[in-house]
C-alpha positions as CSV (number, residue, x, y, z in Angstrom):
1,X,0.0,0.0,0.0
2,X,1.8,3.1,-1.2
3,X,0.4,6.1,0.7
4,X,3.3,8.4,-0.1
5,X,1.4,10.5,-2.7
6,X,-1.4,11.1,-0.2
7,X,1.2,12.0,2.5
8,X,3.0,14.4,0.2
9,X,-0.2,16.3,-0.6
10,X,-1.1,16.3,3.1
11,X,2.4,17.6,4.0
12,X,2.1,20.5,1.5
13,X,-1.3,21.4,2.8
14,X,-0.1,21.3,6.4
15,X,2.9,23.4,5.6
16,X,0.8,26.0,3.8
17,X,-1.6,26.1,6.8
18,X,1.2,26.5,9.3
19,X,2.7,29.4,7.3
20,X,-0.7,31.1,7.0
21,X,-1.5,30.6,10.7
22,X,1.9,31.5,12.2
23,X,3.0,33.9,9.5
24,X,6.2,33.5,7.4
25,X,9.4,34.7,8.9
26,X,10.7,35.3,12.4
27,X,12.9,32.1,12.3
28,X,16.6,32.5,13.0
29,X,19.3,30.5,11.3
30,X,19.7,27.9,14.2
31,X,15.9,27.0,14.0
32,X,16.1,26.6,10.2
33,X,19.1,24.2,10.5
34,X,17.4,22.2,13.2
35,X,14.3,21.7,10.9
36,X,16.6,20.4,8.1
37,X,18.2,17.7,10.3
38,X,17.5,14.4,8.5
39,X,17.7,12.5,11.8
40,X,14.6,14.4,13.0
41,X,11.1,13.8,11.7
42,X,10.2,16.0,8.7
43,X,6.4,15.5,9.4
44,X,3.9,14.2,11.8
45,X,0.3,13.3,10.9
46,X,-2.4,12.6,13.6
47,X,-5.3,10.4,12.6
48,X,-4.0,8.6,9.6
49,X,-6.5,6.8,7.3
50,X,-5.9,5.3,3.9
51,X,-7.8,3.1,1.4
52,X,-6.6,0.9,-1.5
53,X,-8.8,-0.3,-4.3
54,X,-8.3,-2.9,-7.0
55,X,-8.4,-2.2,-10.8
56,X,-12.3,-2.3,-10.7
57,X,-12.5,0.2,-7.9
58,X,-13.4,-2.3,-5.2
59,X,-11.9,-1.6,-1.7
60,X,-9.2,-4.2,-0.9
61,X,-7.4,-2.6,2.1
62,X,-8.3,0.0,4.7
63,X,-5.6,1.3,7.1
64,X,-5.9,3.6,10.1
65,X,-3.4,4.8,12.8
66,X,-3.3,7.3,15.6
67,X,-0.1,9.1,14.4
68,X,2.3,8.8,11.6
69,X,5.9,10.0,12.0
70,X,8.2,10.2,8.9
71,X,12.0,10.5,9.0
72,X,13.7,11.3,5.7
73,X,17.2,9.7,6.1
74,X,17.1,6.8,6.1
75,X,13.4,6.9,5.1
76,X,11.2,5.5,7.8
77,X,7.5,5.6,8.5
78,X,6.3,4.9,12.0
79,X,2.6,4.6,12.8
80,X,1.3,4.2,16.3
81,X,-1.8,2.1,16.9
82,X,-2.1,0.7,13.3
83,X,-5.3,-1.2,12.2
84,X,-5.1,-2.9,8.8
85,X,-8.3,-4.5,7.3
86,X,-7.9,-6.7,4.3
87,X,-11.2,-7.0,2.3
88,X,-12.7,-9.4,-0.2
89,X,-15.6,-8.1,-2.2
90,X,-16.2,-5.4,0.3
91,X,-16.3,-7.7,3.3
92,X,-13.5,-8.0,6.0
93,X,-11.2,-10.9,5.3
94,X,-8.6,-10.1,8.0
95,X,-8.1,-7.3,10.6
96,X,-4.6,-6.8,11.9
97,X,-3.7,-4.6,14.9
98,X,-0.5,-3.8,16.7
99,X,1.2,-1.3,19.0
100,X,3.2,0.2,16.1
101,X,4.1,-0.3,12.5
102,X,7.5,0.5,11.0
103,X,8.3,0.7,7.3
104,X,11.0,1.9,4.9
105,X,8.6,1.1,1.9
106,X,4.9,0.6,2.8
107,X,4.3,-1.3,-0.5
108,X,6.6,-4.2,0.4
109,X,8.1,-3.8,3.9
110,X,6.0,-3.3,7.0
111,X,7.0,-4.5,10.5
112,X,4.1,-4.7,13.0
113,X,5.4,-4.7,16.6
114,X,3.9,-5.2,20.0
115,X,0.8,-7.3,20.7
116,X,0.2,-8.1,17.0
117,X,-3.2,-9.7,16.6
118,X,-4.8,-10.8,13.3
119,X,-8.5,-11.8,13.3
120,X,-10.1,-13.6,10.3
121,X,-13.5,-12.2,9.2
122,X,-16.6,-14.3,9.8
123,X,-17.5,-14.7,6.1
124,X,-14.0,-16.0,5.3
125,X,-14.4,-19.3,7.3
126,X,-14.3,-20.4,10.9
127,X,-12.9,-17.7,13.3
128,X,-9.1,-17.6,13.5
129,X,-6.9,-15.5,15.7
130,X,-3.1,-15.2,15.1
131,X,-1.0,-13.6,17.9
132,X,2.7,-12.7,18.0
133,X,5.2,-10.1,19.2
134,X,6.4,-9.0,15.7
135,X,5.0,-9.6,12.2
136,X,6.4,-8.7,8.8
137,X,4.0,-7.9,6.0
138,X,4.6,-7.5,2.2
139,X,1.3,-6.0,0.9
140,X,2.3,-6.1,-2.7
141,X,3.3,-9.8,-2.4
142,X,0.3,-10.7,-0.1
143,X,2.8,-12.4,2.2
144,X,3.1,-12.3,6.0
145,X,5.9,-13.7,8.1
146,X,7.2,-13.7,11.7
147,X,10.5,-14.8,13.3
148,X,8.8,-14.8,16.7
149,X,6.6,-17.3,18.6
150,X,3.2,-17.4,17.0
151,X,-0.2,-18.7,18.3
152,X,-3.0,-19.6,15.9
153,X,-6.3,-20.4,17.6
154,X,-9.7,-21.2,16.4
155,X,-12.7,-23.5,17.2
156,X,-10.7,-26.6,16.2
157,X,-7.9,-25.9,18.7
158,X,-4.6,-24.1,19.0
159,X,-1.3,-24.2,17.2
160,X,1.9,-22.6,18.5
161,X,5.3,-22.4,16.9
162,X,8.3,-20.3,16.3
163,X,8.5,-18.6,12.9
164,X,5.6,-18.1,10.5
165,X,5.2,-17.9,6.7
166,X,1.9,-17.1,5.2
167,X,1.0,-16.6,1.5
168,X,-2.5,-15.0,1.3
169,X,-2.8,-15.7,-2.4
170,X,-2.2,-19.5,-1.9
171,X,-4.1,-19.4,1.4
172,X,-1.3,-21.2,3.1
173,X,0.2,-20.9,6.6
174,X,3.4,-22.6,7.8
175,X,4.9,-22.7,11.3
176,X,8.6,-23.3,11.2
177,X,9.8,-24.9,14.4
178,X,8.8,-25.9,18.0
179,X,5.3,-26.6,16.9
180,X,2.7,-27.6,19.5
181,X,-0.9,-28.6,18.7
182,X,-3.8,-28.6,21.1
183,X,-7.1,-29.9,19.7
184,X,-10.4,-28.6,21.0
185,X,-12.8,-31.1,22.6
186,X,-15.4,-32.6,20.2
187,X,-19.0,-31.4,20.8
């Protein structure tokens, strides 16, 4: 999901609004240098929300976050409180939440960190819940992975393991090592 064009437009509008509100000028040389420091954020956005559609205009992804912080060098996006919803024909397929998301390229490289939870939508099959400390997402490739301990739970039982690879196109999920399976009691 490439939200950079939206962010660039938002940045220009925010800068224009700030100049109009505070008035141009009055900055000394030291303040101007501090603002150009590439180690510091070049913009902050509160209340981030983005949508992605397919070639036919159908909504495929919806993303929200409390705050986005962008650092220019090296380029990094940090979103606090991200919520990503993957949709299929307008209905929620998966919803993923975390404490924060980090990315150098939101189209192919997103790390979700801190209490990462993915819930499968009701129309997509039996309820499934995936929990881990860190999760890597490649939106363009429809792939999700994690090097951490992962718990997958649903009505049939619970799977736990270290390391996860998921291909959303192939609808496959693989736990890499230390796999434990607990089956739910039959009804």
